matplotlib code that plots the C-alpha trace (Angstrom):
import matplotlib.pyplot as plt

x = [128.8, 130.1, 128.2, 128.4, 126.2, 125.6, 123.6, 123.2, 120.7, 119.4, 118.5, 115.3, 114.6, 111.9, 108.6, 110.0, 111.2, 108.0, 108.6, 112.2, 111.0, 108.9, 111.8, 114.0, 111.2, 110.9, 115.0, 114.4, 112.0, 114.4, 117.2, 115.3, 116.3, 119.9, 122.2, 123.6, 120.8, 119.5, 118.0, 117.1, 115.5, 113.5, 112.6, 111.9, 112.4, 109.4, 110.7, 112.2, 109.9, 113.0, 115.6, 115.5, 117.4, 118.6, 120.0, 121.2, 123.1, 124.5, 126.9, 129.5, 130.7, 130.7, 127.2, 125.9, 128.6, 127.1, 123.5, 124.5, 125.2, 121.6, 120.2, 116.5, 118.6, 120.6, 117.4, 116.0, 119.3, 118.5, 115.0, 116.5, 119.1, 117.3, 115.4, 118.3, 119.1, 123.0, 125.4, 124.9, 127.2, 129.0, 126.8, 128.4, 129.9, 129.1, 130.5, 126.7, 127.3, 123.9, 120.4, 116.9, 115.9, 119.5, 120.9]
y = [96.5, 93.3, 90.4, 87.1, 85.5, 82.4, 82.1, 78.5, 76.1, 72.7, 70.7, 67.7, 64.9, 64.5, 66.5, 66.5, 70.1, 71.1, 69.1, 69.8, 73.4, 72.6, 71.0, 74.3, 76.5, 74.6, 75.4, 79.0, 79.0, 77.2, 79.5, 82.7, 83.3, 81.8, 83.9, 86.5, 85.1, 88.1, 86.3, 82.8, 83.2, 80.0, 80.3, 78.1, 78.6, 79.3, 77.6, 74.6, 73.7, 71.4, 73.5, 75.4, 78.3, 79.9, 82.8, 83.9, 86.3, 86.4, 88.5, 85.7, 82.7, 81.0, 81.9, 80.5, 77.0, 76.9, 76.5, 73.9, 72.1, 72.5, 68.9, 69.8, 71.4, 68.4, 66.5, 68.7, 68.3, 64.8, 64.5, 66.7, 65.0, 61.6, 64.4, 65.9, 65.1, 64.7, 65.9, 69.8, 72.0, 74.8, 78.1, 81.3, 82.7, 86.9, 89.9, 91.7, 95.1, 96.1, 96.8, 97.3, 95.2, 94.2, 96.4]
z = [83.2, 81.9, 82.3, 81.3, 78.7, 76.7, 73.3, 72.0, 70.1, 71.3, 68.2, 69.4, 67.8, 65.6, 67.0, 70.9, 70.4, 72.6, 75.4, 75.7, 75.2, 78.3, 80.5, 79.3, 80.5, 83.9, 83.9, 83.9, 86.8, 88.9, 88.0, 88.2, 91.5, 91.4, 92.3, 89.5, 86.9, 84.9, 81.9, 81.1, 77.9, 75.9, 72.1, 69.2, 65.7, 63.9, 60.7, 62.9, 65.8, 67.0, 67.5, 70.7, 71.7, 75.1, 75.9, 79.0, 81.3, 84.3, 86.8, 86.0, 84.3, 87.8, 89.1, 86.2, 86.8, 90.3, 88.9, 87.0, 90.2, 91.5, 92.0, 90.5, 87.5, 87.3, 87.2, 84.3, 82.6, 82.6, 81.2, 78.5, 77.5, 75.7, 73.4, 71.9, 68.1, 69.0, 71.6, 72.5, 71.2, 73.1, 73.2, 71.9, 75.4, 75.1, 77.1, 77.1, 78.1, 78.6, 77.0, 77.9, 80.8, 81.8, 84.8]

ax = plt.figure().add_subplot(projection="3d")
ax.plot(x, y, z, "-o")
ax.set_aspect("equal")
plt.show()
């Protein structure tokens, strides 16, 4: 039951973490019905509120990549980019084997 997983951190410029998290939560609502999406989790670091973590589980890399072509998703990416403290680093690519909530 291998699935495609991503886990990564985006760091907002000082004091913009909540705004960044809001944009990413909107992205989670958009991809919730996307083909192959099982999980799009947005978390904020309690000790560093400008650090926002995203954990995703998809049926395949292709499904994930296809979701990034959606014009509404692209608009959210455009909104989020100016809030970032630097260029986004590549997240960890994971081979999701299973677990609670993932079927």
